[in-house]
Backbone bond lengths (Angstrom), bond angles and torsions (degrees), N, CA, C in turn:
res aa  C-N    CA-C-N  psi(-1)  N-CA   C-N-CA  omega(-1)  CA-C   N-CA-C  phi
1 M - - - 1.451 - - 1.523 109.31 -
2 P 1.346 117.76 122.42 1.462 120.11 -179.95 1.523 111.65 -60.63
3 T 1.342 115.57 138.85 1.459 120.21 178.24 1.523 111.39 -119.59
4 A 1.322 117.32 -5.97 1.459 120.97 -179.21 1.525 108.99 -142.32
5 A 1.325 115.38 160.61 1.463 119.47 175.83 1.523 108.76 -68.05
6 P 1.331 117.71 146.79 1.461 120.02 177.46 1.524 111.23 -57.47
7 T 1.320 115.65 141.65 1.462 120.46 -179.88 1.523 112.74 -106.03
8 L 1.345 117.01 -10.64 1.455 119.72 -176.88 1.524 110.02 -160.05
9 T 1.325 115.77 134.98 1.459 121.95 172.92 1.515 107.53 -105.07
10 L 1.313 116.50 125.41 1.460 122.27 -178.67 1.514 110.01 -99.80
11 L 1.326 116.94 127.85 1.460 122.66 177.11 1.523 106.58 -101.51
12 F 1.317 116.79 106.47 1.463 120.38 -174.12 1.517 111.24 -125.97
13 D 1.310 115.59 158.59 1.462 123.02 -179.65 1.526 109.26 -90.11
14 G 1.317 116.31 103.18 1.460 121.58 -178.94 1.521 114.30 -70.37
15 L 1.333 117.42 -7.04 1.462 120.53 176.19 1.523 111.90 -100.50
16 C 1.311 116.55 7.45 1.464 122.26 177.07 1.529 107.97 -104.21
17 P 1.328 117.61 116.20 1.474 119.68 -178.39 1.534 113.44 -57.45
18 L 1.313 116.84 -39.67 1.459 120.96 179.38 1.535 110.68 -64.57
19 C 1.319 115.58 -43.63 1.474 120.82 -179.40 1.526 111.38 -64.80
20 T 1.331 116.31 -45.45 1.468 118.71 -178.07 1.524 110.77 -66.29
21 R 1.310 117.32 -34.16 1.470 120.16 177.13 1.525 110.24 -63.62
22 E 1.334 116.22 -43.96 1.471 121.05 179.13 1.534 110.86 -63.16
23 M 1.322 117.27 -43.22 1.470 120.71 -179.72 1.527 110.86 -66.74
24 R 1.318 117.05 -38.47 1.475 120.85 176.49 1.521 110.03 -60.21
25 F 1.324 116.59 -42.90 1.462 121.74 178.18 1.531 110.00 -59.74
26 M 1.332 116.48 -48.08 1.467 119.95 -178.90 1.524 111.34 -64.91
27 R 1.328 117.27 -41.30 1.481 120.25 178.67 1.520 111.20 -58.37
28 R 1.316 116.04 -40.08 1.465 120.59 -178.17 1.523 110.96 -61.23
29 F 1.327 117.46 -34.85 1.461 120.86 -177.93 1.529 113.48 -96.21
30 D 1.320 117.73 -4.66 1.462 121.46 -179.53 1.532 109.83 -85.30
31 R 1.293 115.83 69.04 1.469 122.33 -175.15 1.519 113.80 -73.13
32 H 1.334 116.77 -13.74 1.467 119.92 -176.48 1.530 112.37 -114.15
33 G 1.320 117.74 11.09 1.460 120.97 176.48 1.512 114.57 65.03
34 R 1.303 116.91 36.25 1.464 120.71 -178.08 1.526 113.12 -81.96
35 L 1.338 116.99 -17.63 1.459 120.98 -178.17 1.520 110.90 -113.08
36 V 1.323 115.46 145.15 1.461 122.96 172.15 1.520 105.45 -116.77
37 F 1.317 117.03 134.64 1.457 122.16 -176.66 1.524 109.40 -111.88
38 L 1.347 117.14 119.17 1.458 121.64 177.92 1.530 108.44 -117.59
39 D 1.316 115.49 122.55 1.459 122.62 -179.05 1.521 109.52 -84.27
40 I 1.329 116.90 114.25 1.460 120.66 -178.22 1.525 112.14 -70.59
41 A 1.337 118.11 -13.16 1.457 121.76 177.94 1.525 112.23 -90.17
42 A 1.324 117.40 -6.12 1.466 120.74 179.58 1.524 109.75 -68.15
43 A 1.310 116.76 141.63 1.465 121.92 -176.97 1.525 112.58 -58.51
44 D 1.331 118.32 -29.61 1.466 120.62 -177.94 1.531 114.01 -95.16
45 F 1.338 117.65 5.17 1.462 119.85 179.66 1.526 109.76 -72.96
46 D 1.325 116.64 129.45 1.458 122.29 179.46 1.528 108.97 -122.70
47 P 1.327 117.43 99.39 1.462 119.78 -177.74 1.529 113.22 -65.95
48 S 1.330 117.40 -20.64 1.468 119.18 -178.05 1.525 111.66 -64.71
49 R 1.318 117.51 -22.27 1.483 118.31 178.59 1.525 111.59 -67.24
50 F 1.344 115.85 -14.45 1.470 121.13 176.38 1.526 111.25 -109.94
51 G 1.356 116.16 7.99 1.462 120.35 -178.39 1.519 112.81 75.27
52 L 1.327 117.05 25.74 1.459 122.37 -176.68 1.526 110.44 -123.13
53 T 1.332 114.89 166.76 1.461 121.60 170.81 1.520 107.45 -110.05
54 L 1.322 116.83 163.71 1.460 119.33 178.47 1.528 112.03 -63.42
55 P 1.336 119.68 -42.85 1.469 118.03 175.89 1.531 112.80 -59.02
56 Q 1.332 117.82 -35.17 1.472 119.60 176.06 1.522 110.78 -63.40
57 T 1.334 115.99 -44.85 1.464 118.07 -178.49 1.522 111.21 -68.20
58 M 1.326 117.22 -27.72 1.469 120.62 176.56 1.523 111.67 -72.65
59 A 1.331 116.67 -27.16 1.458 121.23 -172.78 1.525 114.30 -75.48
60 A 1.329 117.97 -20.85 1.470 120.93 -178.54 1.523 108.74 -165.71
61 M 1.315 114.89 160.30 1.460 120.83 176.50 1.521 108.71 -69.56
62 H 1.330 116.05 131.30 1.459 121.94 177.85 1.518 109.66 -120.75
63 G 1.318 114.45 147.00 1.449 121.74 173.71 1.515 108.44 -132.78
64 V 1.311 115.94 153.40 1.459 120.65 179.75 1.529 108.29 -124.87
65 L 1.312 115.56 124.29 1.459 121.98 179.25 1.530 109.32 -79.41
66 P 1.323 117.83 162.89 1.472 120.38 -178.94 1.526 114.33 -55.52
67 D 1.330 117.64 -28.68 1.471 119.84 179.81 1.525 112.87 -84.88
68 G 1.358 117.05 2.59 1.460 121.50 178.55 1.516 114.45 94.75
69 T 1.326 117.40 -5.95 1.465 120.63 177.86 1.523 109.76 -64.82
70 V 1.334 115.83 131.81 1.462 121.32 178.61 1.519 108.37 -96.86
71 I 1.326 115.84 129.75 1.460 121.44 175.43 1.531 107.73 -116.22
72 V 1.322 115.97 156.44 1.462 120.95 -172.42 1.526 110.53 -135.98
73 G 1.330 114.89 149.12 1.459 121.28 170.45 1.518 114.35 79.82
74 V 1.315 114.76 -146.41 1.463 120.91 -175.08 1.523 111.25 -60.65
75 E 1.332 117.26 -29.83 1.470 119.53 179.90 1.528 111.10 -59.12
76 V 1.321 117.52 -32.30 1.469 120.96 177.09 1.522 109.12 -62.18
77 F 1.316 116.86 -47.01 1.464 120.90 -179.67 1.526 111.36 -66.86
78 R 1.322 117.22 -39.29 1.471 120.15 177.69 1.530 110.24 -57.31
79 R 1.311 115.67 -47.66 1.469 119.56 -177.68 1.524 111.97 -71.80
80 A 1.332 117.02 -38.41 1.470 120.23 179.90 1.528 110.41 -64.11
81 Y 1.317 116.41 -48.05 1.461 119.54 -179.26 1.526 110.98 -64.84
82 S 1.325 117.58 -37.35 1.469 120.03 176.54 1.525 110.43 -64.14
83 A 1.327 116.90 -40.20 1.467 121.30 -178.54 1.520 112.41 -62.79
84 I 1.328 117.25 -30.45 1.474 120.01 -178.16 1.525 112.53 -100.23
85 G 1.328 116.34 10.66 1.459 120.02 175.66 1.517 114.87 83.61
86 L 1.329 117.11 14.08 1.462 120.66 179.91 1.526 111.76 -117.25
87 G 1.312 115.76 26.91 1.463 120.54 -178.75 1.515 113.26 -57.03
88 W 1.314 116.45 -28.62 1.468 120.68 -179.77 1.531 111.57 -62.99
89 L 1.330 118.12 -25.26 1.467 120.40 179.62 1.525 112.67 -66.87
90 I 1.311 116.04 -30.82 1.460 120.60 -175.11 1.527 111.93 -122.71
91 G 1.328 116.44 -0.80 1.466 120.94 -178.44 1.506 114.29 -55.99
92 W 1.296 117.44 -31.88 1.474 120.90 -180.00 1.529 111.76 -61.83
93 T 1.346 117.80 -21.16 1.468 119.37 179.30 1.521 111.70 -75.05
94 R 1.334 116.92 -4.13 1.473 120.90 175.97 1.529 111.57 -91.34
95 W 1.311 117.17 -13.40 1.464 119.71 -178.37 1.524 109.37 -59.08
96 P 1.333 117.47 138.09 1.467 121.03 -173.65 1.535 115.24 -51.47
97 I 1.296 118.41 -40.51 1.478 119.29 -178.15 1.520 110.94 -79.70
98 I 1.314 116.98 -32.92 1.469 121.84 -176.89 1.525 112.22 -81.34
99 R 1.330 117.51 -34.53 1.472 120.93 -174.24 1.531 113.76 -50.80
100 P 1.337 119.80 -52.48 1.473 118.25 -179.11 1.531 112.75 -65.04
101 I 1.315 116.59 -31.07 1.467 120.07 178.59 1.527 109.81 -69.84
102 A 1.332 116.67 -45.45 1.466 120.93 179.32 1.529 110.50 -63.37
103 D 1.329 116.91 -42.59 1.461 120.52 179.88 1.534 110.59 -64.32
104 C 1.309 117.11 -41.95 1.469 121.47 178.78 1.531 110.63 -66.10
105 A 1.320 116.86 -43.06 1.472 120.85 178.99 1.530 109.96 -62.25
106 Y 1.335 117.86 -39.42 1.456 119.83 178.15 1.526 110.75 -64.49
107 R 1.337 116.97 -43.91 1.469 119.57 179.81 1.530 110.55 -59.41
108 A 1.329 117.08 -38.84 1.470 120.66 177.42 1.529 110.29 -65.04
109 F 1.333 116.22 -43.70 1.464 120.06 177.65 1.528 111.03 -63.20
110 A 1.329 116.61 -41.75 1.472 121.25 -177.14 1.528 111.59 -60.91
111 R 1.323 117.02 -29.39 1.465 119.67 178.28 1.522 112.40 -67.14
112 V 1.331 117.65 -31.02 1.474 120.21 -179.35 1.521 112.57 -99.92
113 R 1.312 118.44 -14.42 1.457 122.29 -176.62 1.528 114.29 -55.49
114 P 1.325 120.10 -39.37 1.468 118.75 -179.74 1.533 113.94 -58.68
115 R 1.308 117.72 -20.51 1.468 120.19 177.42 1.521 112.01 -64.21
116 F 1.333 117.03 -23.07 1.461 121.59 179.60 1.529 111.72 -83.25
117 S 1.325 115.78 -14.83 1.456 121.20 -175.25 1.523 111.89 -86.76
118 K 1.314 114.22 154.79 1.460 120.23 172.44 1.516 109.91 -90.93
119 L 1.353 116.82 -6.70 1.458 122.54 178.58 1.516 108.26 -95.51
120 E 1.314 116.25 134.14 1.454 120.22 -177.64 1.523 109.17 -133.62
121 C 1.332 116.03 134.18 1.453 121.27 178.58 1.516 108.89 -117.27
122 D 1.336 115.62 139.31 1.456 118.45 175.74 1.528 108.93 -91.69
123 E 1.321 116.76 176.26 1.459 120.38 -176.45 1.522 112.83 -66.59
124 G 1.322 117.23 -19.10 1.456 120.90 178.47 1.517 113.23 -83.64
125 G 1.343 117.30 -1.06 1.450 121.20 178.30 1.516 113.84 89.56
126 R 1.335 117.96 3.43 1.465 120.90 176.84 1.524 107.75 -83.54
127 C 1.316 115.85 131.71 1.456 120.37 -176.73 1.518 110.30 -126.22
128 G 1.297 115.04 151.91 1.449 120.39 177.82 1.512 110.20 -163.39
129 V 1.307 115.29 170.51 1.454 120.65 176.56 1.522 106.31 -75.03
130 R 1.321 117.22 132.68 1.462 120.83 -178.54 1.515 110.88 -51.04
131 G 1.320 114.83 127.93 1.451 120.12 178.88 1.519 113.51 70.27
132 G 1.332 116.15 13.40 1.469 119.00 -174.97 1.503 114.03 -137.40
133 R 1.291 115.23 -142.88 1.450 122.76 -170.43 1.530 113.49 -77.66
134 Q 1.321 114.19 154.55 1.459 122.30 175.79 1.522 108.71 -78.14
135 L 1.340 117.86 128.62 1.463 120.24 178.71 1.528 111.12 -96.32
136 R 1.312 117.43 -42.62 1.474 121.18 -177.85 1.492 108.66 -146.75
């Protein structure tokens, strides 16, 4: 039962096995309803409400703060894990020497991450399920 207002909305790829596993893990520990999970592969997902395009949301993990500020990359995970009481798992990525390395490593991972997804976007912003229907 939620006891506090959500502190972060996570925009994740529900057609990516790695992403859905991570979100399932966070949901299990989100006992106070601090996180909102939005699947960017859902037919009704509209990234423009956050000032984004679908290819942008596919390119990296995005989070939206209650005031509408969009955050990207490892910072999303830092805040999500802190919100569910597991900040210690990723807190080391805030250390001054480690932070730029962790952020750079995530950006490198984010470039290959779409290969794990069943959702594919072309350069024109049209997206669909690989080998299947057009979504947007």
